[in-house]
C-alpha positions in Angstrom: 37.6 9.0 -24.7 34.3 7.6 -26.0 35.9 4.3 -27.0 37.5 4.0 -23.6 34.2 4.6 -21.9 32.5 1.9 -24.0 35.2 -0.6 -23.4 34.9 -0.1 -19.7 31.1 -0.4 -20.0 31.2 -3.7 -21.7 34.1 -5.3 -19.9 33.1 -8.7 -18.5 34.8 -10.0 -15.4 34.7 -13.6 -14.1 31.2 -14.4 -13.0 31.0 -14.3 -9.2 27.2 -13.8 -8.8 25.1 -15.7 -6.3 23.4 -17.8 -9.0 26.6 -18.9 -10.8 28.6 -19.0 -7.6 26.3 -21.7 -5.9 26.7 -23.8 -9.0 30.4 -23.4 -9.1 30.7 -24.3 -5.4 28.6 -27.5 -6.0 30.9 -28.5 -8.9 34.0 -27.9 -6.8 32.6 -29.8 -3.8 31.6 -32.7 -6.1 35.0 -33.0 -7.6 36.7 -32.8 -4.2 34.5 -35.3 -2.5 34.0 -37.6 -5.4 30.2 -37.4 -5.3 27.2 -35.3 -4.2 23.4 -35.1 -4.1 22.1 -36.5 -7.4 18.8 -34.6 -7.3 20.5 -31.4 -6.5 22.9 -31.9 -9.5 19.9 -32.3 -11.8 18.2 -29.2 -10.4 21.4 -27.1 -10.8 21.8 -28.3 -14.3 18.4 -26.9 -15.2 19.4 -23.6 -13.5 22.7 -23.6 -15.4 21.0 -24.2 -18.7 18.5 -21.4 -18.0 21.4 -19.1 -16.9 23.2 -19.8 -20.2 20.1 -19.1 -22.2 19.6 -15.8 -20.3 23.2 -14.7 -21.1 23.0 -15.8 -24.7 19.8 -14.0 -25.4 20.2 -10.8 -23.3 23.9 -10.4 -22.3 22.9 -10.2 -18.6 24.9 -12.0 -16.0 22.7 -14.4 -13.9 22.5 -13.0 -10.4 19.6 -14.8 -8.6 18.8 -18.4 -7.8 15.8 -19.9 -9.7 13.9 -21.1 -6.6 10.4 -20.0 -7.6 7.8 -22.6 -8.7 4.6 -21.7 -10.6 2.7 -21.5 -7.3 5.1 -19.2 -5.6 5.2 -17.1 -8.8 1.4 -16.9 -8.7 1.7 -16.1 -5.0 3.7 -13.0 -6.0 1.6 -12.1 -9.0 -1.9 -12.6 -7.5 -0.7 -11.9 -4.0 0.1 -8.4 -5.2 -2.8 -7.7 -7.6 -5.2 -9.3 -5.1 -8.3 -8.0 -6.7 -10.9 -8.7 -4.0 -8.6 -7.1 -1.4 -8.2 -4.1 -3.7 -12.0 -3.6 -3.8 -12.0 -3.6 0.0 -9.1 -1.2 0.5 -10.2 1.5 -1.9 -13.9 1.0 -1.6 -14.8 4.6 -0.7 -13.5 5.9 -4.1 -15.8 3.6 -6.1 -18.9 3.5 -3.9 -19.1 7.3 -3.5 -18.8 7.7 -7.3 -21.8 5.7 -8.2 -22.8 3.3 -5.4 -22.5 -0.5 -5.5 -23.5 -0.8 -9.2 -20.5 1.3 -10.2 -18.1 -1.2 -8.6 -20.0 -4.2 -9.9 -20.0 -3.1 -13.5 -16.5 -1.5 -13.1 -15.1 -4.9 -12.2 -16.5 -6.4 -15.4 -15.1 -3.5 -17.5 -11.7 -3.4 -16.0 -11.3 -7.2 -15.9 -12.0 -7.4 -19.6 -9.4 -4.7 -20.3 -7.0 -6.3 -17.9 -7.2 -9.5 -19.9 -6.0 -7.5 -22.9 -3.2 -5.8 -20.9 -2.2 -9.2 -19.4 -2.1 -10.8 -22.8 0.1 -7.9 -24.2 2.6 -8.3 -21.3 2.5 -12.1 -21.6 3.4 -12.0 -25.3 6.4 -9.8 -24.6 7.7 -11.7 -21.6 7.2 -15.0 -23.4 9.3 -13.6 -26.3 11.9 -11.8 -24.2 12.0 -12.9 -20.6 14.1 -10.6 -18.4 13.9 -9.2 -14.9 13.9 -5.8 -16.5 10.4 -6.4 -18.0 9.0 -3.5 -19.9 12.1 -1.3 -20.0 14.2 -4.2 -21.4 11.5 -4.9 -24.1 11.7 -1.2 -25.0 15.4 -1.4 -25.3 15.1 -4.3 -27.7 12.1 -3.0 -29.8 12.6 0.8 -30.0 14.4 2.4 -33.0 18.1 2.3 -32.1 18.4 6.0 -32.0 15.7 6.5 -29.4 15.9 3.1 -27.6 18.2 4.3 -24.7 16.0 7.3 -23.8 12.7 5.4 -24.2 14.0 2.5 -22.2 15.2 4.7 -19.4 12.0 6.6 -19.1 10.0 3.4 -19.2 12.1 1.9 -16.4 11.9 5.0 -14.3 8.1 5.1 -14.6 7.8 1.4 -13.8 10.0 1.8 -10.7 8.0 4.8 -9.6 4.8 2.9 -10.1 6.1 0.0 -7.9 7.0 2.4 -5.1 3.6 4.1 -5.2 2.0 0.7 -5.2 3.8 -0.3 -2.0 2.9 3.0 -0.5 -0.8 2.6 -1.3 -0.9 -0.9 0.2 1.0 0.2 3.3 -1.4 3.1 3.9 -4.4 0.7 3.4 -3.0 -1.5 6.2 -2.4 1.5 8.4 -5.9 2.8 7.8 -7.4 -0.6 8.6 -5.4 -1.0 11.9 -6.3 2.5 13.1 -10.0 1.9 12.0 -10.0 -1.4 14.0 -8.8 0.4 17.0 -11.4 3.1 16.6 -14.3 0.6 16.2 -13.2 -1.2 19.4 -13.4 2.0 21.4 -16.4 2.6 23.6 -15.9 6.4 23.4 -18.4 7.8 20.8 -16.3 11.0 20.6 -13.2 9.1 19.5 -11.9 10.6 16.2 -9.3 9.1 13.9 -6.6 11.7 13.4 -4.3 12.0 10.4 -1.2 11.6 12.5 -2.4 8.2 13.8 -2.6 6.8 10.3 0.7 8.4 9.4 2.6 7.0 12.4 1.0 3.5 11.8 2.0 3.8 8.1 5.7 4.4 8.9 5.7 1.5 11.5 4.1 -0.9 9.0 6.5 0.2 6.3 9.5 -0.5 8.6 8.2 -3.9 9.7 7.6 -4.9 6.0 11.3 -4.5 5.3 12.3 -7.8 7.0 10.3 -10.1 4.7 12.4 -9.6 1.6 15.8 -9.8 3.2 16.4 -13.5 2.8 16.0 -15.7 -0.3 15.2 -19.1 1.2 11.8 -18.4 2.8 10.6 -16.0 0.1 8.9 -18.6 -2.2 7.1 -20.2 0.8 6.0 -16.7 2.0 4.7 -16.0 -1.5 2.7 -19.2 -1.5 1.4 -18.3 2.0 0.2 -15.0 0.6 -1.8 -16.7 -2.1 -3.4 -19.2 0.3 -4.1 -16.5 2.9 -5.8 -14.3 0.3 -8.0 -17.1 -1.1 -9.0 -18.6 2.3 -9.8 -15.1 3.7 -12.0 -14.4 0.7 -13.9 -17.7 1.2 -14.3 -17.2 5.0 -15.4 -13.6 4.8 -17.9 -14.2 1.9 -19.5 -17.2 3.7 -19.8 -15.4 7.0 -21.3 -12.2 5.5 -23.8 -14.1 3.5 -24.8 -16.3 6.4 -25.2 -13.4 8.8 -27.2 -11.4 6.3 -29.5 -14.2 5.3 -33.1 -12.9 5.2 -32.1 -9.3 5.3 -30.4 -8.7 1.9 -30.6 -5.5 0.0 -32.6 -5.5 -3.3 -31.2 -6.3 -6.7 -32.1 -2.8 -7.8 -29.9 -1.4 -5.1 -26.9 -3.5 -6.2 -27.3 -3.5 -10.0 -29.4 -0.4 -10.9 -29.3 2.5 -8.5 -26.6 5.0 -9.3 -25.6 7.3 -6.4 -23.3 10.1 -7.4 -21.7 11.5 -4.2 -18.7 13.2 -5.9 -20.2 16.6 -6.6 -19.6 16.2 -10.3 -22.6 17.3 -12.3 -21.8 14.7 -15.0 -22.7 11.1 -13.9 -20.3 9.9 -16.6 -17.3 11.7 -15.1 -18.3 10.4 -11.7 -18.5 6.8 -13.0 -15.1 7.2 -14.8 -13.4 8.6 -11.6 -14.9 5.7 -9.7 -13.2 3.2 -12.0 -10.0 4.0 -10.0 -11.2 1.5 -7.4 -11.6 -1.6 -9.7 -8.6 -0.5 -11.8 -6.3 -0.5 -8.8 -7.6 -3.9 -8.0 -6.3 -5.3 -11.3 -3.1 -3.3 -11.5 0.6 -4.4 -11.3 0.1 -7.2 -13.9 3.8 -6.8 -14.8 4.8 -8.1 -11.4 5.5 -11.7 -12.5 7.6 -10.6 -15.5 10.3 -9.2 -13.1 10.7 -12.7 -11.6 11.9 -14.1 -15.0 15.4 -14.8 -13.7 14.2 -16.7 -10.6 12.1 -19.3 -12.3 12.7 -22.1 -14.8 10.9 -21.9 -18.1 9.8 -18.3 -17.7 8.6 -18.2 -21.3 5.6 -20.4 -20.4 5.1 -20.0 -16.6 5.1 -16.2 -16.5 2.2 -15.8 -19.1 0.3 -18.5 -17.2 0.8 -16.6 -13.9 -0.3 -13.3 -15.4 -3.5 -14.7 -17.1 -4.4 -16.7 -14.0 -4.0 -13.5 -11.9 -6.6 -11.8 -14.0 -9.0 -14.7 -14.0 -8.8 -15.4 -10.3 -9.0 -11.7 -9.6 -12.2 -11.4 -11.5 -13.9 -14.4 -9.9 -12.9 -13.4 -6.4 -13.6 -9.6 -6.7 -16.9 -10.0 -8.5 -18.3 -12.6 -6.1 -17.0 -10.8 -3.1 -18.5 -7.5 -4.2 -21.9 -9.0 -4.9 -21.9 -10.6 -1.4 -20.8 -7.4 0.3 -23.3 -5.1 -1.5 -26.3 -7.3 -0.9 -25.4 -7.2 2.8 -25.5 -3.4 3.1 -28.4 -2.1 5.2 -27.3 1.6 5.6 -25.3 3.1 2.7 -25.0 6.5 4.3 -23.3 5.1 7.3 -20.7 3.5 5.0 -20.2 6.7 3.0 -19.7 8.7 6.2 -17.6 6.1 8.0 -16.3 7.1 11.4 -13.6 4.5 11.3 -12.2 5.5 7.8 -12.7 1.8 6.8 -16.0 1.4 4.9 -15.6 -2.3 4.4 -15.4 -2.8 8.1 -18.7 -0.8 8.5 -20.3 -3.3 6.1 -19.0 -6.1 8.3 -20.4 -4.4 11.4 -23.8 -4.0 9.8 -23.9 -7.7 8.9 -22.6 -9.4 12.1 -23.9 -6.7 14.5 -20.8 -7.2 16.6 -17.7 -5.0 16.9 -15.5 -8.0 17.8 -16.9 -10.0 14.8 -16.3 -7.0 12.4 -12.7 -6.6 13.8 -11.9 -10.3 13.3 -13.1 -10.2 9.7 -11.1 -7.0 9.1 -8.1 -8.8 10.6 -8.3 -11.3 7.8 -8.2 -8.5 5.3 -5.1 -7.0 7.1 -3.3 -10.4 6.9 -4.2 -10.5 3.2 -2.9 -7.0 2.8 0.4 -8.0 4.6 0.9 -10.7 2.0 0.1 -8.2 -0.7 2.7 -5.8 0.7 5.3 -8.5 0.9 4.7 -9.3 -2.8 4.8 -5.6 -3.6 8.2 -5.2 -2.0 9.5 -8.3 -3.8 8.4 -6.8 -7.0 9.8 -3.3 -6.4 13.1 -4.6 -5.2 13.5 -6.6 -8.5 12.5 -3.5 -10.5 15.0 -1.3 -8.7 17.8 -3.9 -8.9 17.3 -4.7 -12.6 17.0 -1.1 -13.6 20.1 -0.3 -11.5 22.3 -2.9 -13.2 21.7 -0.8 -16.4 22.7 2.3 -14.4 19.1 3.6 -14.5 19.1 5.2 -11.0 21.4 7.6 -9.1 23.7 5.3 -7.0 23.1 2.3 -9.2 26.4 0.7 -8.2 24.9 0.2 -4.7 21.3 -0.7 -5.7 22.5 -3.3 -8.3 24.3 -5.4 -5.7 23.0 -8.8 -4.6 23.8 -9.6 -1.0 26.0 -12.7 -1.0 24.8 -13.9 2.4 21.0 -13.4 2.0 21.1 -13.9 -1.8 18.7 -11.0 -2.3 19.0 -7.4 -3.8 18.8 -6.0 -0.3 20.2 -2.6 -1.1 17.5 -2.0 -3.8 14.9 -3.3 -1.4 16.0 -0.9 1.4 16.2 2.1 -1.0 12.7 1.5 -2.3 11.3 1.1 1.2 13.0 4.4 2.2 11.1 6.1 -0.7 7.9 4.5 0.5 8.5 6.2 3.9 9.0 9.5 2.1 5.9 9.2 0.0 3.9 8.5 3.2 4.6 12.0 4.3 2.2 13.2 1.6 -0.6 11.8 3.8 0.1 14.5 6.4 -0.5 17.2 3.9 -3.6 15.9 2.1 -6.5 13.8 3.3 -6.9 12.5 -0.2 -3.3 11.4 -0.4 -4.4 7.8 -0.5 -6.2 8.4 -3.8 -3.1 10.0 -5.2 -1.0 6.9 -4.3 -3.6 4.6 -5.8 -3.8 6.7 -9.0 -0.1 7.1 -9.2 0.3 3.3 -9.1 -2.1 2.8 -11.9 -1.0 5.6 -14.3 2.8 5.2 -13.8 2.5 1.5 -14.6 0.2 1.9 -17.6 2.6 4.5 -19.0 5.4 2.0 -18.6 3.3 -0.7 -20.4 2.4 1.5 -23.4 6.0 2.3 -24.3 7.1 -1.3 -25.3 3.7 -2.0 -26.9 4.0 1.1 -29.1 7.5 0.1 -30.0 6.3 -3.4 -30.9 3.6 -2.0 -33.1 6.1 0.4 -34.8 8.6 -2.4 -35.4 6.0 -4.9 -36.5 4.6 -7.8 -34.5 5.9 -10.3 -37.1 9.3 -8.8 -37.1 10.4 -10.2 -33.7 10.9 -13.8 -32.6 7.7 -15.1 -30.9 7.6 -16.9 -27.6 5.4 -19.9 -26.8 2.6 -17.4 -25.8 1.6 -15.5 -29.0 -1.9 -14.6 -30.0 -1.5 -13.3 -33.5 -4.3 -10.9 -34.6 -6.0 -11.2 -31.2 -2.7 -10.0 -29.7 -2.8 -6.9 -32.0 -6.3 -6.2 -30.7 -5.0 -6.5 -27.1 -2.2 -4.1 -27.9 -4.7 -1.5 -29.2 -6.9 -1.9 -26.1 -3.9 -1.3 -23.9 -2.9 1.9 -25.8 -6.4 3.2 -25.7 -6.9 2.5 -22.0 -3.6 4.1 -21.0 -4.5 7.3 -22.8 -8.0 7.3 -21.4 -6.9 6.7 -17.8 -4.0 9.2 -17.9 -6.4 11.9 -18.8 -9.5 11.1 -16.6 -7.7 9.7 -13.5 -6.1 13.1 -13.2 -9.5 14.7 -12.5 -10.4 15.5 -8.9 -12.5 12.7 -7.2 -14.8 15.3 -5.6 -16.2 18.7 -6.6 -15.9 21.5 -5.8 -12.2 20.9 -5.3 -10.1 22.5 -2.5 -6.4 22.3 -1.8 -7.0 19.5 0.7 -8.9 17.2 -1.7 -7.2 18.1 -4.9 -6.0 15.2 -7.1 -2.2 15.8 -7.2 -1.3 12.8 -9.4 -0.8 14.9 -12.5 1.6 17.1 -10.6 3.5 14.1 -9.3 3.8 12.5 -12.8 4.8 15.8 -14.3 7.4 16.6 -11.7 8.8 13.1 -11.8 8.9 13.1 -15.6 10.7 16.4 -15.7 13.2 15.1 -13.2 13.8 12.0 -15.4 14.4 14.1 -18.5 16.8 16.4 -16.6 18.7 13.5 -15.1 18.9 11.8 -18.5 20.6 14.8 -20.2 22.8 15.5 -17.1 24.1 12.0 -16.5 21.8 9.2 -17.7 22.6 9.1 -21.4 26.3 8.8 -20.7 26.0 5.9 -18.3 22.7 4.0 -19.1 23.6 0.7 -20.8 22.3 0.1 -24.3 21.6 -3.0 -26.3 25.0 -2.8 -27.8 26.6 -3.0 -24.4 24.7 -6.2 -23.7 25.5 -7.8 -27.0 29.2 -7.1 -26.5 29.1 -9.0 -23.2 27.5 -12.2 -24.6 30.6 -14.1 -25.9 32.5 -14.0 -22.7 29.4 -14.7 -20.5 28.3 -17.7 -22.6 31.9 -19.0 -22.6 32.0 -19.0 -18.8 28.5 -20.4 -18.3 28.9 -23.0 -21.0 31.7 -24.5 -18.9 29.3 -24.9 -15.9 26.7 -26.6 -18.1 29.3 -29.0 -19.5 30.6 -29.9 -16.1 27.1 -30.4 -14.6 26.0 -32.5 -17.6 29.1 -34.7 -17.1 28.2 -35.1 -13.4 24.6 -36.0 -14.1 25.7 -38.4 -16.8 28.0 -40.2 -14.4 25.2 -40.4 -11.8 22.9 -41.9 -14.4 25.4 -44.5 -15.4 25.9 -45.5 -11.7 22.1 -45.8 -11.3 
């Protein structure tokens, strides 16, 4: 019975995927018509060669077209991480834990750590590019006996982190929209209700579904998200500095004064809890790794995208924070915001105009929409890639790529549905946003530490290196990642305020514990019998490479004939 199961598991059928199917259709059309688009043939040859390399090295069937450029990839990577927007969206957590200085120095600390995290991820994706990212690396690096379980847990935590990320971005958009409405009211007694934010959240989540349905516009949308973010950063920063000219706060207020509004008696704990704000602003660095099967030369372009995301994130978030904090005239009004959007209160203090503040906040909302689109792109790839290895219940549905739209639509819809469910937490706890933000950070860091620990156990010199490899510096980065994951998992589970009540309790440890328990139960009940192992992928390589080699040979012949004619 076991042998029968394994043979079914590794059986390879003729390749009918979107990626290979488009190439096959072009070849058939070329042969029928006696010619075709020369430039398109050369592009398809590059894709076919990349698909063959994917199959040869991983045993995965190519499913998606490679239509992303380095700029559209950066649009997804930075568009999601979007550090300066992250500072705006979760400002209250940081500024109430230590004031402006907490965020300023927190950005420096977290950016340095993020460079180490980004370098660790870049080394792994450069050596083993795959849409599976961290769970696939674990599958390759872990001791054979434990690899399936560790890979499964890693993938499950990564997917959960992606859903919490989308939920946290969605609720930041909802909060901003309701806050803009509140600021525009002339009624001083108007109060933002929890249900208003919840309903807006669900509407926004529903609207965000449409942007990741079709394949063709997605690279352009990703680039728009990048340009929207950077242009909004420039416009807001210039306007705020210009309107605040001559009425800036003191350097002592921005860089020295520590204001602990958490209720924690220890300023150190308050500062650490406040790091959630800048940490969220540099999270999701694995995003680009899951686009490995949609870009040419992923070994080089993905590490470049990851490292640029951190660098651009630091420059924008640091400059933006300095500009915002020097423009504050009343910190208490921001800490006790009536709109629920502290950054908009800073805008209002600067421009002294409700309309002006709303316009500036609208730029942040547009940036957040780009961020949310990138988040859904990422979570759909994670869900799809994990499902093709039978990592989720119903994987046969979530692993399908829609032939018409050429996207993993089922995986996208399923993840969006879970975002809608997670949004219900907000109705039960006013600090649900913090739980979503913290869940995003911790789930993802836990998924990063698994392959890095496996790499250290196996030996950094015992695997084939990719073009991006840092040697001893890479080892240091791995150690930093492991330390930071352990540190944040412990301290980010602390309540953000004291004394704690049921309404403002930090439930992230409960969420992680319950989800982890579910994963273990599912693994022993079903997962270990169905989750694909590295042996299953190795068994598929000969047949896959045989089929894909034929496509490469035929395209090479076509391009060669076109060259001779030219």
